[in-house]
Structure formats: structure tokens, C-alpha cells
C-alpha positions in Angstrom: -71.3 45.0 -68.9 -71.5 48.4 -70.5 -68.5 49.0 -72.7 -67.2 51.5 -75.2 -67.1 48.7 -77.9 -69.0 45.5 -78.4 -67.5 42.5 -76.6 -66.7 39.5 -78.8 -65.4 36.4 -76.9 -61.9 35.3 -77.9 -61.4 38.5 -79.9 -58.5 40.5 -78.5 -59.4 43.5 -80.6 -62.5 44.1 -78.3 -62.8 44.5 -74.5 -62.6 41.3 -72.5 -65.6 39.0 -71.8 -66.7 39.0 -68.2 -65.8 35.2 -68.0 -62.2 36.1 -68.7 -62.2 38.7 -65.9 -63.7 36.2 -63.5 -61.1 33.4 -64.1 -58.3 35.9 -64.3 -59.0 37.3 -60.9 -60.0 33.9 -59.5 -56.5 32.5 -60.2 -55.0 35.0 -57.7 -57.6 33.9 -55.1 -56.8 30.3 -55.7 -53.1 30.9 -55.4 -53.6 32.6 -52.0 -55.5 29.8 -50.3 -55.5 26.4 -52.0 -52.5 25.2 -50.0 -53.5 26.5 -46.6 -54.8 23.2 -45.3 -51.3 21.8 -46.2 -49.5 24.2 -43.9 -49.1 21.7 -41.0 -47.8 19.0 -43.5 -45.5 21.6 -45.2 -44.1 22.6 -41.8 -43.0 18.9 -41.3 -41.7 18.6 -44.9 -39.5 21.7 -44.6 -38.5 20.8 -41.0 -39.5 24.2 -39.6 -42.0 25.9 -37.2 -45.6 26.8 -38.0 -45.0 30.5 -37.6 -42.2 30.3 -40.2 -44.3 28.3 -42.6 -47.1 30.8 -42.1 -44.9 33.4 -43.6 -45.9 31.9 -46.9 -49.1 33.8 -46.4 -47.9 37.1 -44.8 -44.9 37.5 -47.1 -47.1 36.8 -50.1 -49.5 39.5 -49.0 -46.7 41.9 -48.3 -45.2 41.5 -51.7 -48.7 41.8 -53.2 -48.9 45.2 -51.5 -45.6 46.5 -52.9 -46.4 45.2 -56.4 -49.8 47.0 -56.4 -48.1 50.3 -55.9 -46.1 49.6 -59.1 -48.6 47.8 -61.2 -51.1 50.7 -61.5 -48.7 53.3 -62.9 -47.1 50.7 -65.2 -50.5 49.8 -66.7 -51.6 53.4 -66.9 -48.6 54.0 -69.2 -48.2 50.8 -71.1 -51.8 49.4 -71.0 -53.6 46.6 -69.1 -53.0 43.8 -71.5 -49.1 43.5 -71.6 -48.8 43.9 -67.9 -51.4 41.2 -67.1 -49.8 38.7 -69.6 -46.3 39.5 -68.3 -47.4 38.9 -64.7 -49.0 35.6 -65.6 -45.8 34.4 -67.2 -43.8 35.2 -64.1 -46.4 33.5 -62.0 -45.9 30.2 -63.9 -42.1 30.4 -63.4 -42.6 31.1 -59.7 -44.9 28.1 -59.3 -42.3 25.8 -60.9 -39.8 27.2 -58.4 -42.2 26.3 -55.5 -42.5 22.8 -56.8 -38.7 22.3 -57.0 -37.9 24.0 -53.7 -35.9 21.8 -51.2 -35.6 24.2 -48.4 -38.0 26.6 -46.6 -35.9 29.6 -47.7 -36.1 28.7 -51.4 -39.8 28.0 -51.1 -40.5 31.3 -49.5 -38.6 33.1 -52.2 -40.6 31.6 -55.0 -43.8 32.0 -52.9 -43.2 35.7 -52.7 -42.5 35.7 -56.5 -45.9 34.1 -57.0 -47.5 37.3 -55.7 -47.1 38.8 -59.1 -50.4 37.1 -60.0 -52.0 40.1 -58.3 -51.9 41.8 -61.7 -55.1 39.9 -62.5 -57.0 41.3 -59.5 -55.7 44.9 -59.6 -56.0 45.3 -63.4 -59.2 43.3 -63.6 -60.8 46.0 -61.4 -59.2 48.7 -63.5 -60.5 47.2 -66.7 -64.0 47.3 -65.3 -63.6 50.9 -64.2 -62.2 51.8 -67.7 -65.6 50.7 -69.2 -68.1 51.9 -66.6 -69.1 54.9 -64.3 -68.8 54.6 -60.5 -72.1 52.9 -59.7 -72.0 50.6 -62.7 -68.4 49.8 -61.9 -69.3 48.8 -58.3 -72.0 46.5 -59.7 -69.8 44.9 -62.3 -66.9 44.5 -59.8 -69.4 42.7 -57.6 -70.3 40.3 -60.3 -66.7 39.6 -61.3 -65.7 39.0 -57.7 -68.8 36.9 -57.0 -67.5 34.5 -59.6 -64.1 34.8 -58.0 -65.6 33.9 -54.7 -66.4 30.4 -56.0 -62.7 29.6 -56.2 -61.7 30.2 -52.6 -64.9 28.5 -51.5 -63.9 25.2 -53.1 -60.1 25.8 -53.3 -59.2 24.8 -49.7 -61.4 21.8 -49.8 -59.7 20.6 -53.0 -56.3 21.5 -51.5 -57.0 19.4 -48.4 -58.0 16.4 -50.5 -54.9 16.8 -52.7 -52.7 17.0 -49.7 -54.1 13.8 -48.1 -54.0 11.8 -51.3 -51.0 13.2 -53.4 -49.1 15.4 -51.0 -48.8 19.2 -50.7 -47.0 19.6 -54.1 -50.2 18.6 -55.9 -51.7 22.0 -55.0 -48.9 23.7 -56.9 -49.2 21.4 -59.9 -52.8 22.4 -60.1 -51.9 26.1 -60.0 -49.4 25.5 -62.8 -51.9 23.8 -65.1 -54.7 26.2 -64.4 -52.3 29.2 -64.7 -51.2 28.1 -68.2 -54.8 27.6 -69.4 -56.0 31.0 -68.0 -53.0 32.8 -69.6 -53.9 31.3 -73.0 -57.5 32.4 -72.6 -56.4 35.9 -71.5 -54.1 36.2 -74.5 -56.9 35.3 -76.9 -59.7 37.4 -75.3 -58.3 40.4 -73.4 -58.5 43.6 -75.5 -56.9 46.8 -74.3 -59.2 49.1 -72.4 -56.9 51.8 -71.0 -56.2 55.1 -72.6 -52.4 54.9 -72.0 -50.4 57.9 -71.0 -47.0 59.0 -72.3 -46.0 60.4 -68.9 -42.9 59.1 -67.3 -43.0 57.0 -64.2 -41.6 59.9 -62.2 -44.5 62.1 -63.5 -47.0 59.5 -62.6 -45.7 59.0 -59.1 -45.8 62.8 -58.7 -49.6 62.5 -59.2 -49.8 60.3 -56.0 -50.3 63.4 -53.8 -53.5 64.2 -55.8 -54.9 60.9 -54.5 -53.3 61.1 -51.0 -54.7 64.6 -50.5 -58.2 63.3 -50.9 -59.8 62.4 -47.5 -62.5 60.4 -49.3 -59.8 58.2 -51.0 -58.3 57.5 -47.6 -61.7 56.8 -46.2 -62.5 54.2 -48.9 -59.0 52.7 -48.4 -59.6 52.4 -44.7 -63.0 50.8 -45.3 -61.4 48.2 -47.6 -58.4 47.7 -45.3 -60.4 47.1 -42.1 -63.0 44.9 -43.8 -60.4 42.7 -45.4 -58.3 42.8 -42.2 -60.8 40.5 -40.6 -60.4 38.0 -43.5 -56.6 38.2 -43.6 -56.5 37.5 -39.9 -58.6 34.5 -40.6 -56.2 33.4 -43.4 -53.3 33.5 -41.0 -54.9 31.9 -38.1 -57.7 29.6 -39.2 -55.5 26.7 -40.3 -54.0 26.6 -36.9 -57.3 26.9 -35.1 -58.8 24.1 -37.2 -56.0 21.6 -36.9 -54.6 22.4 -33.4 -57.5 23.8 -31.4 -60.4 21.7 -32.9 -58.3 18.7 -34.0 -59.5 18.7 -37.7 -57.8 16.8 -40.5 -56.4 18.6 -43.5 -59.4 17.7 -45.6 -61.8 18.8 -42.8 -59.9 22.1 -42.4 -60.2 22.6 -46.2 -64.0 22.0 -46.1 -64.6 24.3 -43.1 -62.2 26.9 -44.4 -64.4 27.9 -47.3 -67.2 29.3 -45.0 -66.3 33.0 -45.5 -66.1 32.4 -49.3 -69.7 31.2 -49.2 -70.7 34.4 -47.6 -68.5 36.4 -50.0 -70.4 34.8 -52.9 -73.7 36.1 -51.6 -72.3 39.4 -50.6 -71.0 40.0 -54.1 -74.3 39.0 -55.5 -76.0 41.6 -53.3 -73.5 44.2 -54.5 -74.1 43.4 -58.1 -77.8 43.6 -57.6 -78.2 46.7 -55.3 -75.1 48.9 -55.6 -76.7 51.0 -58.4 -79.9 51.6 -56.4 -78.6 52.0 -52.8 -75.3 53.7 -53.6 -71.8 52.6 -52.6 -71.7 54.2 -49.2 -74.9 52.6 -47.9 -73.7 49.2 -49.2 -70.4 49.6 -47.4 -72.1 50.5 -44.1 -74.5 47.6 -44.3 -71.7 45.1 -45.1 -69.4 46.4 -42.3 -72.3 46.2 -39.8 -73.1 42.6 -40.8 -69.5 41.6 -40.2 -69.6 43.1 -36.6 -72.9 41.4 -35.9 -71.7 37.9 -37.0 -68.4 38.0 -35.2 -70.0 39.5 -32.1 -72.5 36.7 -32.0 -69.7 34.1 -32.4 -67.8 35.6 -29.5 -70.9 35.6 -27.3 -71.5 31.9 -28.1 -67.9 31.1 -27.2 -68.2 32.9 -23.9 -71.4 30.9 -23.3 -69.4 27.7 -23.6 -70.2 26.7 -27.2 -66.5 26.5 -28.3 -66.5 24.3 -31.4 -65.6 24.3 -35.1 -69.2 24.7 -36.2 -69.7 28.0 -34.3 -66.3 29.3 -35.2 -66.3 28.6 -39.0 -70.1 29.0 -39.3 -70.1 32.6 -38.1 -67.0 33.5 -40.2 -69.5 33.4 -43.0 -70.5 36.8 -41.9 -66.9 38.0 -42.6 -67.3 36.9 -46.2 -70.8 38.3 -46.5 -69.7 41.7 -45.2 -66.6 41.8 -47.4 -68.6 40.9 -50.5 -70.7 44.0 -49.9 -67.9 46.3 -48.7 -65.0 45.6 -51.1 -66.6 46.1 -54.6 -68.1 49.3 -53.4 -65.1 50.6 -51.5 -62.9 49.8 -54.5 -65.2 51.6 -56.8 -65.1 54.6 -54.4 -61.3 54.6 -54.5 -61.2 54.5 -58.3 -63.9 57.1 -58.7 -62.3 59.9 -56.5 -59.9 60.6 -59.4 -61.1 58.6 -62.5 -58.1 59.6 -64.7 -55.9 57.8 -62.2 -58.0 54.6 -62.0 -55.0 52.2 -62.5 -52.8 54.1 -60.0 -55.7 54.3 -57.5 -56.4 50.6 -57.8 -52.8 49.7 -57.1 -52.2 52.2 -54.3 -55.5 51.4 -52.6 -54.9 47.7 -52.9 -51.4 48.1 -51.5 -52.7 49.9 -48.5 -55.3 47.2 -48.0 -52.8 44.3 -48.3 -50.1 45.9 -46.2 -52.5 45.9 -43.3 -53.6 42.4 -44.2 -50.1 41.1 -44.3 -49.4 42.5 -40.8 -52.6 41.0 -39.4 -52.0 37.7 -40.9 -48.5 37.5 -39.4 -49.9 38.7 -36.1 -52.4 36.0 -36.1 -49.7 33.4 -36.6 -47.8 34.7 -33.6 -50.8 35.2 -31.3 -52.2 31.7 -31.7 -50.3 29.5 -29.4 -53.1 27.2 -28.4 -53.2 28.4 -24.8 -56.3 30.6 -25.4 -57.9 28.6 -28.2 -59.6 30.6 -30.9 -60.2 33.7 -28.7 -57.2 35.8 -29.9 -58.3 35.3 -33.5 -61.9 36.2 -32.8 -60.9 39.4 -30.9 -58.6 40.5 -33.8 -61.3 39.9 -36.4 -64.0 41.7 -34.4 -61.7 44.7 -33.7 -60.9 45.3 -37.3 -64.6 44.9 -38.3 -65.6 47.6 -35.8 -62.9 49.9 -37.2 -64.4 49.3 -40.6 -67.8 50.7 -39.4 -66.0 53.7 -38.0 -64.2 54.3 -41.3 -67.3 54.3 -43.5 -69.2 56.6 -41.1 -66.2 59.0 -41.4 -66.3 58.7 -45.2 -70.0 59.4 -45.4 -69.6 62.5 -43.2 -66.7 63.7 -45.3 -68.7 63.3 -48.6 -71.5 65.3 -47.1 -69.1 68.1 -46.3 -67.7 68.1 -49.8 -71.1 68.1 -51.6 -72.4 70.9 -49.3 -69.5 73.2 -50.2 
């Protein structure tokens, strides 16, 4: 990682070590999906319906989106370090609340509060951009999120095993223990990287039109939103498809569920290796196209009569592979349109991405009734993937117009 100062591990007077960024962002990923195989059991525990229990995903994503709008400007003014540490402390309190909840309403309240852990993801990206130019930032974000991809790859499998042996609460105990350990590591290692501004929040929010007026910013946001939309649809619907359509146990759902994360791992590796040589736009286009190819192949196999868990989950690996190539590069593009607003751009772009994701996740929960098997989910994922290709083609065209002027 190219930084303005030498990096010394566990020295908070220097920029953070890449390991700290990996585990800091990984905690948010783990919080999002470790308990998903437990959704059917939690539905029974709280005596509610699956579509209500599934709100623990869509509401979490929705609050994530709102927080990202606020986190960026706050960190641009006060710095990355205090905002990250404060968010982690609130996450620990929210996790305790989830463990103590005795009703679905209380659980959902604290589950929404858990979304504050998004500070790690939003500001982890901003920290990387603070220390690198656009192409190098895309490469470094790729390496950071490649490490993060390991967590959701194994998280659901661990969550399924914990659910079957110790109950769904064990997932949140694990989040509490890991959260406390990662907060301690972050406190010791995370040095400040932002050049903070003295501008008021009102002044910072008045800078939003500078971002919103940029068509390229919107283009990169759309690329990220549509690419991740396929994954968020999967988040909302795959537990139901696995357990109700294919009859898998919680541990089996957890094992299969990590398929996109496997692809994400390799996609991030490709981003880390090739973004600096191929450029961010070509990487986004290739990743978006691979997602369409994988989901299109899965749909064709289903129509040919091969409707089984291996085909469904196996081909969702392409969703992860494509996202691993698209998201680091689209994020770098967002942050590089106006580099002096990197924190704000990270938050606003992430909010746009997650708002769409929350809607698609909720829609997946409603659309999947069992009558049509996995088809509604496959169609939703494929549609958003195609729109991702359209978005990057528009962005490439717009960039060519800007550079020719």
C-alpha cells in the first residue's frame, strides 16, 4: 500500500496496516450474513412470518443506506478514526440488544442499530483513497475486500452449524466477541489519514450538488447499485430457496450460501492484480458481463429441467465473481470524480447502492412464495445484472465525451 507515511503495525500515529482494514471491513460483512441460515428458526422463535423475519436483512440495509449519507461528511470533518471507533462501540451495544430481545419488534430495532458497523466499510474505502490515486486505490480496495470476502464465504456455514448446535443466539455471541477484539485492534493500529475540514455540516451538504451534477458519479453509482442488486436479491431470497424450495437443512444452506463469496474472493483478486493495467472501466464492464453470463446459464439450465441446489448455488458464484471485479473499481470511480470529497462520495455512493439493495432484498422476500420455485429470484438477479452492463456502457461513453471536450 502506497501511503504518505510509513506504516507501523499497532502504532496509531501512522496509517493503518492493511490487515486492520481487512478485519474492520470484514466485521460488517459477517454481521450482514452469519445469521441468515437461522432465519427459519428465528421465525419460529419470535412466532412470526418469514417475510417479517426477513426484514432483519432489508431494514438493516436500509439503515445502512441512511447512515452512509451521514458518515462521509462527519468523517470529512472530524476524521476517520473517531467515527470508526464510535460506530464500533454502538455496534457492540446493539449486538447485546439483539441477544436480549424477547420480541420481533425489539429484535428488529437493535438489528437496525447494528447497521452502524457500516462505518468500517465506508471509511475503510475512504482511508484507502486518502492514501492512493484512482488506479492504485481500486487495486488496494480490491485486496482489502478480497480479504473481506473470506468472511461471508465461511460465515453462513459457521452460522448454520452454530444454529443447529447452540441455537441462533450463538451467532450474535460470536459477533459480540469478534467485535470487541476488532475494536481493540483498530484502537491500537488505526492512525488518522484524512485532512479534516473545518466546514460546517450545512456547508458540506451544500457540496452534494457538486457530486450529483456529475454524470460520471451517477454512472459509477449505477454500476455499483445494479451489480450489488443481484447479490442483495440473493441475500433476501436464497435462505428461503435453500430451505423451502430445495429442502436443505440450516447447515446445508450455510454451506451452499457461501458460493457467491467464493467468486467474490477471486473477483477481488483479479481487481487487485489488473485494475492498474486494464483501467477501472474495462474491469467493471468485464465483471458485469460475467455476471450476466453466469445467471443466464443458470436460467437456461433450469428451463432445461435441471432445477436443483447445485445449479442454483453453483452459478451464483458468477454473481460474486462479477461483483468482485465491479465494486472496487466502481467505488474508486465514485471517489475519484471529486477527490476532495472522498468521504462524502463514499457515503453517498454507498447509500445509493444500499437503498436499491434493501428494496430488492425486501422484494425477494415477498416474491418468493414457493409456487414458482427459484425462478422469481433468478429473474430478479439477471435483470439487475443486465442493467449493470447498460450502466457501465453509458459511463464509458460519458467519459469519452468529457475527455474529448
